C-alpha positions in Angstrom: 85.6 105.4 120.2 87.4 106.8 117.2 85.3 108.0 114.2 86.0 105.7 111.3 84.5 107.9 108.6 84.3 111.6 107.7 81.7 113.9 109.2 82.6 117.0 107.2 81.2 117.9 103.8 83.3 117.4 100.7 83.0 121.1 99.8 84.5 122.1 103.1 87.2 119.5 103.0 88.2 120.6 99.5 88.4 124.2 100.6 90.5 123.3 103.6 93.0 121.5 101.4 93.2 124.4 98.9 93.9 126.8 101.8 96.5 124.6 103.4 100.1 125.4 102.4 101.5 122.1 103.8 103.5 120.3 101.1 102.0 116.9 100.3 103.2 114.0 98.3 100.9 111.9 96.1 101.5 108.1 96.2 100.0 105.0 94.7 100.5 101.4 95.7 98.9 98.0 95.5 99.5 94.4 96.8 97.7 91.2 96.1 97.6 89.2 99.3 94.7 87.2 100.9 92.9 89.3 103.5 90.5 87.2 105.6 88.7 90.1 107.2 88.6 93.0 104.8 86.2 95.1 106.9 88.4 94.7 110.0 91.6 95.5 108.0 89.8 98.6 106.6 89.2 99.9 110.1 92.8 99.2 111.1 94.0 101.3 108.1 91.7 104.1 109.0 93.0 104.2 112.6 96.6 104.2 111.3 96.3 106.6 108.3 93.9 109.2 109.5 96.1 110.6 112.3 98.9 111.0 109.7 96.8 113.3 107.6 96.5 110.8 104.7 93.9 111.7 102.1 92.8 109.6 99.1 91.0 106.5 97.9 91.8 103.0 99.1 90.1 99.8 98.1 90.4 96.7 100.3 89.2 93.2 99.2 89.9 89.6 100.0 92.4 89.7 97.2 94.5 92.6 98.6 94.8 96.4 98.6 94.9 99.2 96.0 95.5 102.8 97.1 95.9 106.2 95.6 96.7 108.7 98.4 98.5 111.8 99.4 100.3 112.5 102.7 102.0 115.5 104.2 105.6 115.2 102.9 107.1 115.5 106.3 105.2 112.4 107.4 106.0 110.2 104.4 108.4 108.0 106.4 105.8 107.6 109.1 103.4 106.3 106.5 106.0 104.0 105.1 106.7 102.6 108.6 103.0 102.0 109.2 102.5 100.1 106.0 105.7 98.1 106.4 104.5 97.1 109.9 102.3 94.6 108.1 104.6 91.7 107.1 103.0 91.2 103.7 103.5 94.9 102.8 107.1 95.1 104.1 109.2 96.6 101.3 106.1 97.5 99.2 106.9 99.8 96.3 105.3 103.2 96.8 104.9 105.0 93.5 105.6 108.7 93.9 103.6 110.9 91.5 105.5 112.6 88.7 103.5 115.8 88.2 102.2 116.7 91.6 100.9 119.8 93.3 99.7 117.9 96.4 96.1 118.7 95.8 95.1 115.3 94.4 92.7 114.4 97.2 90.8 116.2 99.9 89.2 113.4 101.8 90.2 109.9 103.0 87.9 107.1 101.7 88.7 103.5 102.5 86.2 101.1 101.0 85.7 97.3 101.0 85.1 96.0 97.5 84.8 92.6 95.8 87.9 93.4 93.7 90.7 96.0 94.0 91.0 96.8 90.3 89.0 99.7 89.0 88.0 99.9 85.3 89.4 102.6 83.2 90.5 103.6 79.7 93.3 106.1 79.2 95.2 105.3 75.9 93.7 108.5 74.4 95.7 111.0 76.3 99.0 109.1 76.6 100.7 106.0 75.4 104.0 104.5 74.4 105.3 104.9 70.8 103.8 102.3 68.5 101.6 100.8 71.3 98.5 99.0 70.1 95.2 100.4 71.3 92.6 98.0 72.7 89.5 100.0 71.7 87.2 99.3 74.6 85.7 101.4 77.4 86.6 99.2 80.4 89.5 97.1 81.6 87.1 94.1 81.9 86.3 94.3 78.1 90.0 94.9 77.2 91.3 91.5 78.4 89.3 89.2 76.0 89.6 91.8 73.2 93.4 91.8 73.6 93.6 88.0 73.5 91.4 88.0 70.3 93.5 90.7 68.6 96.7 88.7 69.3 95.3 85.3 68.3 97.7 83.4 66.2 100.7 85.1 67.7 100.9 83.1 70.9 104.7 82.6 70.6 105.4 86.4 70.2 106.5 88.6 73.1 103.8 90.8 74.6 104.7 93.8 76.7 101.9 95.4 78.8 101.8 98.7 80.7 99.4 100.5 83.0 99.4 103.5 85.4 100.9 101.9 88.4 101.2 98.2 87.5 98.2 96.6 89.2 96.0 95.9 86.2 99.0 94.4 84.4 99.3 91.8 87.1 95.8 90.5 86.3 96.2 91.1 82.5 99.4 89.2 82.2 98.0 86.2 84.2 94.9 86.2 81.9 97.1 86.2 78.7 99.2 83.4 80.0 96.0 81.4 80.8 94.9 82.0 77.2 98.1 80.3 75.9 100.4 83.3 75.3 104.0 82.3 76.1 106.0 85.5 76.4 104.0 88.0 78.5 105.8 90.8 80.3 104.7 94.0 82.0 106.5 97.2 83.1 107.3 96.8 86.8 105.7 99.7 88.8 103.8 100.9 85.8 104.2 104.1 83.9 104.8 106.0 87.1 108.0 104.0 87.9 109.1 104.0 84.3 109.0 107.8 84.1 111.1 108.1 87.3 113.6 105.6 85.9 113.9 107.5 82.6 114.5 110.8 84.5 117.0 109.3 86.9 119.0 107.5 84.3 118.8 110.1 81.5 117.1 107.7 79.1 115.1 108.5 76.0 111.4 109.1 76.8 109.2 106.7 74.9 106.0 107.5 76.5 104.1 110.4 74.9 101.5 112.8 76.5 99.9 112.3 79.8 99.8 109.4 82.2 96.1 109.0 83.3 95.8 108.9 87.1 92.8 108.1 89.2 92.6 111.2 91.4 91.5 114.8 91.1 94.5 115.6 88.8 93.1 113.2 86.1 96.6 113.0 84.6 100.3 113.5 85.0 102.1 115.4 82.3 105.0 113.3 81.0 105.8 115.0 77.7 104.5 118.2 76.1 102.9 116.2 73.3 99.1 116.6 73.2 98.0 113.5 71.3 94.3 113.6 72.0 91.5 115.8 70.6 88.5 117.4 72.3 85.4 115.2 71.7 83.3 118.3 71.2 85.3 120.7 68.9 88.1 118.4 67.6 90.9 120.7 68.7 94.0 119.2 70.4 93.3 118.7 74.1 94.1 116.1 76.8 92.3 117.6 79.8 89.7 115.3 81.3 86.6 116.9 82.7 84.1 115.3 85.0 80.9 116.3 83.2 78.7 115.1 86.1 
């Protein structure tokens, strides 16, 4: 019977990754789709991804899947084929990291959750020019706050953005439910936007870092450092896990 979880300490796994010269590619993806048996699907994913050397964090819920992972670059197409073998993920957009050393994850964790969207707040280290900050600590708090801030402007266009696009799916639906008529979001999130800007030679409108939910804590998009250290007040945009 295959082991469906890790038996090696995080410290050893991290050291193994640091010592391994194999090129890896960091990827994120999500999909809203009804999953009747999240626990069973979770086990299927483990059996398919673990042999490919996939590392990272995947959340599975009845509403779908949300993943931030890395894979040996030479096995990227095998990963794509495995995911696309599920009809509801066929053609799924895989967001390739912008600023990537392949050391984003050192363990594979696939967890069953009630919801696939994690809370987070990342405006501080990077945002679009003239973007409006929603001053809250969690995504859950941001939704009603954004609606309140835009009250009286229900007929005005609203453009939303987030790291990979998943939170904007829920946020745009919430704003439409609250009566806003022109709600848009950037397809594929900041990650896809940055790739398109680079490929098409467009002017970069995103400043600073794109916050990401892995060990890197951020992808450098421009050299602008727009945040300040909370302790000394000097320009800084490096996140540290104080725990």
